[in-house]
C-alpha positions as CSV (number, residue, x, y, z in Angstrom):
1,M,212.7,90.7,204.0
2,V,215.9,89.8,202.2
3,K,218.9,89.1,204.3
4,S,222.4,89.8,203.0
5,S,222.8,86.1,202.4
6,G,219.9,86.2,200.0
7,D,217.6,84.3,202.4
8,V,214.1,85.6,202.6
9,V,212.7,85.9,206.1
10,P,209.5,87.5,207.5
11,F,209.7,90.9,209.2
12,Q,209.7,90.6,213.0
13,R,208.6,93.7,214.7
14,A,209.6,92.2,218.1
15,K,213.2,92.2,216.9
16,V,213.1,95.8,215.9
17,V,211.6,96.7,219.3
18,A,214.2,94.6,221.1
19,G,217.0,96.4,219.1
20,L,215.6,99.8,219.9
21,A,215.1,98.9,223.6
22,A,218.7,97.7,223.9
23,A,220.1,100.8,222.2
24,T,218.0,103.2,224.3
25,K,218.4,101.3,227.7
26,G,219.0,103.9,230.5
27,R,218.5,106.8,228.1
28,G,215.0,107.9,229.3
29,V,213.2,106.8,226.0
30,S,209.7,105.8,226.9
31,D,208.1,102.5,225.8
32,E,205.6,104.6,223.8
33,A,208.4,106.3,221.9
34,L,209.9,102.8,221.2
35,E,206.6,101.6,219.9
36,Q,206.2,104.7,217.7
37,M,209.7,104.2,216.2
38,A,209.0,100.5,215.6
39,T,205.7,101.5,213.8
40,R,207.5,103.9,211.5
41,V,210.1,101.2,210.7
42,E,207.4,98.7,210.0
43,D,205.6,101.3,207.8
44,I,208.8,101.7,205.7
45,V,209.1,97.9,205.4
46,R,205.5,97.6,204.2
47,L,205.9,100.4,201.7
48,N,209.0,98.7,200.3
49,G,207.2,95.3,199.9
50,S,208.3,91.8,200.7
51,E,211.7,92.3,198.9
52,V,213.0,95.0,201.3
53,S,216.5,94.2,202.5
54,T,217.5,93.9,206.1
55,A,220.0,96.8,205.3
56,V,217.1,99.1,204.7
57,V,215.6,98.1,208.0
58,G,218.9,98.7,209.8
59,I,219.3,102.1,208.2
60,T,215.7,103.0,209.0
61,V,216.3,102.0,212.7
62,L,219.4,104.2,212.7
63,D,217.5,107.1,211.3
64,E,214.8,106.8,214.0
65,L,217.4,106.6,216.8
66,R,219.3,109.6,215.4
67,L,216.2,111.7,215.8
68,V,215.7,110.6,219.4
69,D,219.1,110.3,221.1
70,D,222.7,110.4,219.7
71,V,224.0,108.0,222.3
72,S,221.4,105.4,221.4
73,Y,222.2,105.9,217.7
74,L,225.9,105.3,218.4
75,R,225.1,102.1,220.5
76,F,223.0,100.7,217.6
77,A,225.5,101.8,215.0
78,S,228.4,100.2,216.8
79,V,226.7,96.8,216.5
80,Y,225.0,97.3,213.2
81,K,228.2,98.6,211.5
82,H,230.5,96.2,213.4
83,F,232.7,98.8,215.1
84,D,235.9,97.2,216.4
85,A,238.0,100.2,217.4
86,A,237.7,103.6,219.0
87,A,238.4,105.1,215.6
88,D,235.1,103.7,214.3
89,F,233.3,105.7,216.9
90,H,235.3,108.8,216.1
91,R,234.5,108.4,212.4
92,E,230.8,108.0,213.1
93,L,230.8,111.1,215.4
94,E,232.4,113.1,212.6
95,L,229.7,112.0,210.2
96,M,227.0,112.9,212.7
97,E,228.5,116.4,213.1
98,K,228.7,116.9,209.4
99,S,225.1,115.9,208.8
100,A,223.6,117.6,211.8
101,P,221.4,120.6,210.9
102,R,223.0,123.9,212.0
103,A,220.9,126.1,214.3
104,D,222.2,129.2,212.5
105,A,221.6,127.9,209.0
106,N,218.6,130.1,208.3
107,G,219.7,133.3,209.7
């Protein structure tokens, strides 16, 4: 993996699992679901080769969390995207609402 500094570091699945676990703490997400999410993230990393950026890993984790639990997604996003004000949460919630599939979209 390539960090934003340009340093190349090995992928650490344990870090992904720890980040997912922290984001989902107290949200009723099973250990099995965490492992499945981590596997999907790891698969994306492998498909992108050794030059995958840590940004791709972070976005992939966000995508996984978004599918499982909005609160967990916001928790992870607040750290990953360096939220420092309530307005950051508000902006992210607006983005989530705009990108959410509508139940009545097909009829």
